C-alpha positions, 0 to 999 in steps of 0.5 A: 857126709858127702854134702858136708865135704862138697860144701867145705870144698866149695867154701874153700874155692870161693875163698881162693877165687874171691880175692880181688886184691890179687893182681898178676904182675910180671917181673920187671925186665930191666936192661942188662947190668953192663948198660950204664949209659944210654944214647938217643940216636936222632929219630928218623921222620918218615912223614911229610911233616918237617922237623918232627924228629928234632923235637921228639929226640930232644924231648926223649933226651930231656926225659932220660935226664929227668929220670936219672936212672941211666946216664945220657951220653953220645952214642960213641960212649954209650952201651945202649942206644934208643933208635926211633922212627916217626912213622905216622902223623895224622891230623884229622878234623873231627868237629866243625862249626856252622860254616864247616870250619874245623873247630876240634882236631884229633892228632895221632902220632905213631913211632917205632922204637927199639933199644940197641945193646951195642956190646952184643949188637942186638936189639933188646926190645922193640915197640913197633907202634907206640902211639900218642893221641891228642884231641884239641880245640882250634886256637880260635876258640877260648882255651884252644891250642895250636897244632904246634902246642898239641904236638908238644903235648904228644912229644911229652907223652911219647918221651915218657913212654919211651923212658918208662919202657926202657927203665921199667921194662916189658909191659910198662907201655903198650903198642902193637908189639907182640907180648911174648918172649921171642923164639930162638928163630924169631928174626926180630931179635937177630943181631942188629945192624946199626 
């Protein structure tokens, strides 16, 4: 009798744990209801590369317009503001020809992005190290591209990630940010200074 109960409980546990279609999906953390309009503050550029900030800012605005979830307005009339900074721009040759001329490059860009709630003057979320990487062949090779073309691809990836993070919420994209709800004493969620 004890064997029968033991086997029945094992079968029950196997049935509960054996389902592969159960996936943990946290609830979306969408923006507060009072945020209807979003502005994109021009990104700052902390790298040595000139002009990156303008192209990324324009691409993010364009992606918000394509998405259509929130209206894009000037910062003076927006309830939420995307604030970003390009912190790293790393171009590394990773393959060379017989003459030691680079033929394949790896371009890595890291940005820090936050969402400012203007009504309460605090940041709602932060992705401190949102990263995009592009490996590409030099333009001298068939099918290759220029560094500018590779950058353009990265701006599109980053812009989509920023819009996805804003619209779908926490966990929609990943960076090195902490994946937890902040404590009351967490200084990263103190009032913002715009």
